[in-house]
C-alpha positions as CSV (number, residue, x, y, z in Angstrom):
1,M,0.1,-26.7,22.2
2,K,2.1,-24.4,19.3
3,T,5.0,-24.5,19.0
4,L,7.0,-20.9,18.7
5,T,7.5,-21.6,14.6
6,E,3.7,-22.3,14.7
7,K,3.3,-19.0,16.1
8,I,5.0,-17.1,14.5
9,A,3.3,-18.9,11.2
10,A,0.3,-18.2,12.9
11,A,1.1,-14.2,13.2
12,L,2.7,-14.0,9.2
13,A,-0.3,-15.7,7.7
14,E,-2.4,-12.7,9.6
15,I,-0.3,-9.8,8.7
16,R,0.9,-11.1,5.1
17,P,-2.7,-9.8,3.2
18,V,-1.9,-6.5,3.5
19,L,1.8,-7.0,2.5
20,Q,0.4,-8.8,-0.4
21,S,-2.1,-5.6,-1.1
22,D,0.6,-3.3,-1.6
23,G,2.6,-5.8,-3.5
24,G,4.6,-7.3,-1.3
25,D,5.6,-10.0,1.1
26,V,7.3,-11.8,3.9
27,E,8.9,-15.6,4.5
28,L,9.8,-17.1,7.8
29,V,13.7,-17.9,7.4
30,N,14.9,-19.1,10.5
31,V,14.3,-18.5,14.5
32,T,17.2,-18.9,16.1
33,P,18.3,-20.5,19.7
34,E,18.1,-16.8,21.5
35,N,14.3,-16.3,20.4
36,I,14.8,-14.0,17.5
37,V,13.5,-14.1,14.4
38,E,14.4,-14.0,10.8
39,V,11.9,-13.1,7.5
40,R,13.0,-11.9,4.7
41,L,11.3,-9.5,2.3
42,L,9.9,-9.6,-0.9
43,G,8.1,-8.5,-3.6
44,N,7.9,-4.1,-3.3
45,C,8.4,-4.7,0.8
46,K,12.5,-5.6,-0.5
47,I,12.7,-1.9,-1.9
48,C,9.7,0.1,0.4
49,P,11.8,3.2,1.9
50,L,9.6,2.6,4.5
51,A,10.2,-1.6,4.7
52,I,12.5,-1.2,9.0
53,M,8.6,0.3,9.3
54,T,6.9,-2.3,8.5
55,L,8.9,-4.7,9.8
56,R,8.8,-3.4,13.6
57,A,5.6,-1.7,13.8
58,G,3.8,-5.0,11.3
59,I,5.5,-7.7,11.6
60,Q,7.5,-7.2,14.4
61,A,4.7,-6.8,16.4
62,T,2.0,-9.2,15.0
63,I,5.0,-11.4,15.6
64,R,4.9,-10.6,19.3
65,R,0.7,-10.9,20.0
66,F,1.2,-14.2,18.9
67,A,4.1,-15.5,20.5
68,P,5.7,-13.1,23.2
69,E,8.7,-15.1,24.0
70,V,10.6,-13.7,20.5
71,R,13.0,-11.0,21.2
72,R,12.5,-9.7,18.4
73,V,12.7,-9.8,14.2
74,E,15.1,-9.3,11.9
75,S,15.6,-8.9,7.9
76,V,17.8,-10.8,6.4
77,A,18.8,-11.0,2.2
């Protein structure tokens, strides 16, 4: 059975090519004891006006598909 961090890593590996195709990327920073995932948006994702949509509809949705126990995903600097 995979750990929560392994499930999140698998989810990020699935969405990463989409982000990279637009010059962006994402990295896992932390998973809190409350199952809140902290990620850092990189490249074009950092400056994109649609970053919040990418975070919620793309990254968070994908992570929750792999790890339903995740409460939410937040972007940190």
